[in-house]
C-alpha positions in Angstrom: -11.6 9.7 4.9 -12.3 6.9 7.4 -10.0 6.3 10.4 -10.3 2.9 12.1 -8.4 2.5 15.3 -7.7 -1.1 16.6 -6.1 -2.2 19.8 -2.9 -3.6 18.3 -1.1 -4.6 15.1 -2.9 -7.9 14.9 -6.2 -6.1 15.0 -5.0 -3.8 12.2 -4.2 -6.8 10.1 -7.5 -8.6 10.8 -9.5 -5.4 9.9 -7.6 -4.9 6.7 -8.0 -8.6 5.7 -11.7 -8.3 6.3 -11.9 -5.2 4.0 -10.1 -7.0 1.2 -12.2 -10.2 1.7 -15.3 -8.1 1.3 -14.0 -6.5 -1.8 -13.2 -9.9 -3.3 -16.7 -11.1 -2.4 -18.5 -8.4 -4.3 -16.4 -8.2 -7.4 -16.1 -10.9 -10.0 -12.5 -9.9 -10.9 -11.2 -7.8 -8.1 -8.1 -5.7 -8.8 -5.8 -5.3 -5.8 -2.6 -3.2 -5.4 0.1 -4.7 -3.1 2.9 -3.0 -1.2 6.0 -4.4 0.4 7.7 -3.6 3.7 7.3 -4.7 7.3 3.8 -3.4 7.9 1.8 -5.6 5.4 3.5 -8.8 6.5 0.8 -9.6 9.1 -1.9 -8.8 6.6 -0.5 -11.2 4.1 -0.4 -13.9 6.8 -4.1 -13.3 7.5 -5.0 -13.5 3.8 -3.1 -16.8 3.4 -5.0 -18.1 6.5 -8.3 -17.0 5.0 -7.4 -18.7 1.7 -6.4 -22.0 3.5 -9.8 -21.9 5.3 -11.6 -21.4 2.0 -12.8 -17.9 3.0 -11.1 -16.1 0.1 -10.4 -17.1 -3.5 -7.5 -15.5 -5.5 -8.3 -17.3 -8.7 -9.9 -14.2 -10.3 -7.8 -11.6 -8.5 -5.7 -9.2 -10.6 -2.6 -7.9 -8.7 -0.5 -4.8 -9.3 2.7 -4.2 -7.4 3.3 -0.7 -6.0 7.0 -0.2 -6.7 10.3 -1.9 -7.5 14.0 -1.2 -7.2 15.7 -0.3 -10.5 18.6 -2.7 -11.4 17.4 -5.8 -9.5 16.0 -8.8 -11.4 12.8 -10.3 -10.2 14.7 -13.3 -8.7 16.9 -11.1 -6.5 16.1 -11.7 -2.8 15.7 -8.0 -2.1 13.5 -7.3 -5.1 9.9 -6.5 -4.4 8.8 -9.2 -7.0 10.6 -11.7 -4.8 9.1 -10.3 -1.7 5.5 -10.6 -3.0 6.1 -14.1 -4.3 7.6 -15.3 -1.0 5.1 -13.6 1.3 1.8 -14.0 -0.6 1.5 -15.0 -4.2 3.1 -18.5 -4.1 0.9 -19.4 -1.1 -2.5 -18.7 -2.8 -4.1 -19.6 -6.0 -3.5 -16.4 -7.9 -2.8 -16.9 -11.6 0.6 -15.8 -12.9 -0.9 -14.1 -15.8 -3.0 -11.9 -13.4 0.1 -10.5 -11.7 1.4 -7.3 -13.1 4.7 -6.0 -11.8 7.0 -3.0 -12.2 10.1 -4.4 -13.9 13.4 -3.4 -12.2 15.2 -3.9 -15.5 13.0 -2.4 -18.2 14.4 -1.8 -21.7 12.8 1.6 -21.8 11.8 3.1 -18.4 9.4 5.8 -19.6 7.6 3.4 -21.9 7.4 0.7 -19.3 5.8 3.2 -16.8 3.3 4.4 -19.4 2.5 0.8 -20.2 1.9 0.1 -16.5 -0.5 3.0 -16.3 -2.4 1.8 -19.4 -2.7 -1.7 -18.0 -4.3 -0.3 -14.8 -6.8 1.6 -16.9 -7.5 -1.4 -19.2 -8.6 -3.6 -16.2 -10.9 -0.8 -15.0 -8.7 0.6 -12.3 -7.5 -0.7 -8.9 -10.3 -1.6 -6.5 -8.2 -1.7 -3.3 -4.7 -0.3 -3.1 -3.0 -1.3 0.1 -0.4 1.2 1.4 2.1 1.6 4.2 3.5 5.0 5.3 7.0 6.0 5.9 8.1 8.1 8.9 8.5 11.1 6.6 5.0 10.6 5.2 5.9 8.8 2.0 3.5 6.4 0.3 5.0 4.0 -2.2 8.3 5.6 -3.1 6.8 9.1 -3.3 9.1 10.9 -1.0 8.4 14.4 0.4 8.3 16.9 -2.4 6.7 14.5 -4.9 4.0 16.0 -7.1 0.5 15.2 -5.8 -0.5 14.6 -9.5 2.5 12.3 -10.2 2.1 9.1 -12.2 4.1 5.9 -12.3 7.7 6.9 -12.9 11.4 6.7 -12.1 12.4 8.2 -8.7 15.8 8.6 -7.0 15.9 7.4 -3.4 16.7 9.7 -0.6 20.0 9.2 1.3 17.9 8.3 4.3 16.1 5.5 2.4 19.4 4.2 1.0 20.8 4.1 4.5 17.7 2.4 5.9 18.0 -0.3 3.2 21.8 -0.9 3.8 21.2 -3.8 6.2 19.5 -5.8 3.5 22.5 -5.9 1.3 26.0 -7.3 1.7 27.7 -4.1 0.5 26.6 -0.5 0.6 27.4 -0.2 -3.1 24.7 -2.8 -3.8 21.9 -0.7 -2.4 19.8 0.6 -5.3 19.6 4.4 -5.7 16.7 4.4 -8.1 13.2 2.9 -8.1 10.0 2.7 -10.1 6.9 3.7 -8.2 3.2 4.4 -8.7 2.6 8.1 -8.4 0.4 9.9 -6.0 -2.0 10.8 -8.8 -2.2 7.1 -9.7 -3.0 6.2 -6.1 -5.6 8.9 -5.8 -7.5 7.3 -8.8 -7.9 3.9 -7.0 -11.4 3.1 -5.8 -10.2 2.4 -2.2 -6.9 3.4 -0.7 -6.3 1.2 2.4 -3.4 2.5 4.5 -2.0 0.5 7.4 0.1 1.8 10.3 1.3 0.5 13.6 3.4 1.7 16.4 4.2 4.9 18.3 6.9 5.9 15.9 4.2 6.4 13.2 2.0 8.6 15.4 3.4 11.9 14.4 3.2 11.3 10.7 -0.3 9.8 10.9 -1.5 12.9 12.7 0.0 15.0 9.9 -1.4 12.8 7.1 -4.9 12.7 8.6 -5.4 16.1 10.4 -2.7 18.3 8.9 -2.7 20.3 5.7 -2.6 18.6 2.3 1.0 19.2 1.3 3.7 17.6 -0.9 5.9 17.7 2.2 3.7 14.9 3.7 2.8 12.8 0.6 0.3 10.7 2.5 -1.8 13.8 3.3 -2.9 13.7 -0.3 -5.2 10.8 0.7 -7.4 13.5 2.3 -8.5 14.2 -1.3 -9.3 10.5 -2.0 -12.9 9.6 -2.5 -12.5 6.5 -0.2 -9.4 6.5 1.9 -9.3 4.2 4.9 -6.6 4.4 7.5 -6.5 1.3 9.7 -4.1 2.0 12.6 -3.4 0.8 16.1 -3.8 2.7 19.4 -0.1 3.6 19.4 -0.1 5.0 15.9 -3.3 6.9 16.7 -1.9 8.5 19.8 -1.2 11.9 18.1 -4.6 12.3 16.6 -6.8 15.2 18.0 -10.1 13.7 16.9 -9.5 10.0 17.8 -12.6 9.8 20.0 -14.7 10.9 17.0 -13.1 8.3 14.7 -13.9 5.6 17.2 -17.5 6.9 17.5 -17.9 7.0 13.7 -16.6 3.4 13.3 -18.9 2.1 16.1 -22.0 3.7 14.6 -21.4 3.4 10.8 -23.6 0.3 10.7 -26.7 2.1 12.0 -29.4 3.4 9.8 -30.4 7.1 9.5 -33.8 6.1 11.1 -33.0 3.9 14.1 
């Protein structure tokens, strides 16, 4: 696991955009996994900026969305399909046929989830999966208690998540209770897991995820088992880490050779 500590949120987004840009530069058909939420918004703005400057090309990018509310059609303003279109996809030259989404209204949920897993395998796996982290340690919609070997599946949202989403809907009854999400096992098979976090309110859970035990109680801690997990966080989110000085040292020296 690599922990990169930047001064602020803007630095987090710049670093993450650089990592994605590098992945796109070295792969003919890069496969990227995209999350929703507040944290990646700055990253998507950076990627759009790089695209407008001719510094990144999405023409050959294949995209997979991380999760989706069950019951919402793609055109619903609170669907994650709508979010990705509005905040990234319609602003760059990604091809519609290269965007793969979890469907909030599938005819057969189990078969849809199995099909999603098969499609990921067919394209050779996800090169970079971008992630956020919830205050309770969830990644995607894998809430505490989720199996560390779980696959793409149906999940029921916690009362806390439903309450947190209440402000986005006109009526509490409209807030979805179910979602489809990539599983932790699916995420662990990605080539690179890129987790972003910012703010003091994430410091406690970041410390647990990075330096605590691997446990289903903190789903993000499973990334300790990932072959290439990168946490890009700001100083506030890093404030609870015991070994943050070492993480800074490692980042500053990773470009040096073994025989300076």
